[in-house]
N, C-alpha and C positions, 0 to 999 in steps of 0.2 A: 683218664687223668681229669681229676676234679678242677673246678673253677676255683680261682683266687679270690673271688668276691664274695662276700657274705650273702646268704640267702635272702636277707631283707633287701639289699641292693638287686639282686637278680630277679626277683618278683616284681618290683615295681619300675624296673628300666624299661621294659618294652613300653609300658603304659606312657611313660613320660617321653619316650622316643617319639612315639605317635602323635601325642597332644603338642609337642615341639614342631614336628613336621606340619600338622594341620594349621598351626599357628602361622608358620612360614609360608605356606601356601595361601592363607588368606591375605597376609600382608603383602604377598607378592601380587595378588589380583587387585588389592585395594590401590596399589601404586601404579599399577599397569593400565588400569581401566580409565579411560578419559573420553569425552566427547569428541569426535572427529569432525567437527564442523571447521569449515575454512577460517573462521576468526580465531578459533581456539587453536588451530595448527599454527597460524602466524605468531600468536602470543608465545607458544610453547617454544617455536623455533628461535624466536628473539630471545627468549630467556636462556636457552641452550647456548645460543652464540654469545651472548654477554657472559655467561660462566666460563666459556671456552676462552674468551679474551682475557677475562681475569685470571685463570689459571696460568694461561701461557704468558702473560704479560704483554700481550699484542695491544698496540694503541690503534684506535681506529682513525686518528687524524693527527697532523703536525702541529705541535705545540710552538 
C-alpha cells in the first residue's frame, strides 16, 4: 500500500521532524537551566508563589 503523501513531503519530512525535535530540546534546556544559589532560589520561589496567587485569585492579606 503506497503513501498518500507526495514524494516531496515524504523526502523532507524526516529532516523537519529532527530539526523541530532539536529546537524543542534546546528550548527545554534553555528554560530549565538556572543557577541554584540560595538567593536565586528565593527569588524564583517568590515569583512562582506570586504567579500562583494571581492565577488562583488568592489574597495574601485582608483588605
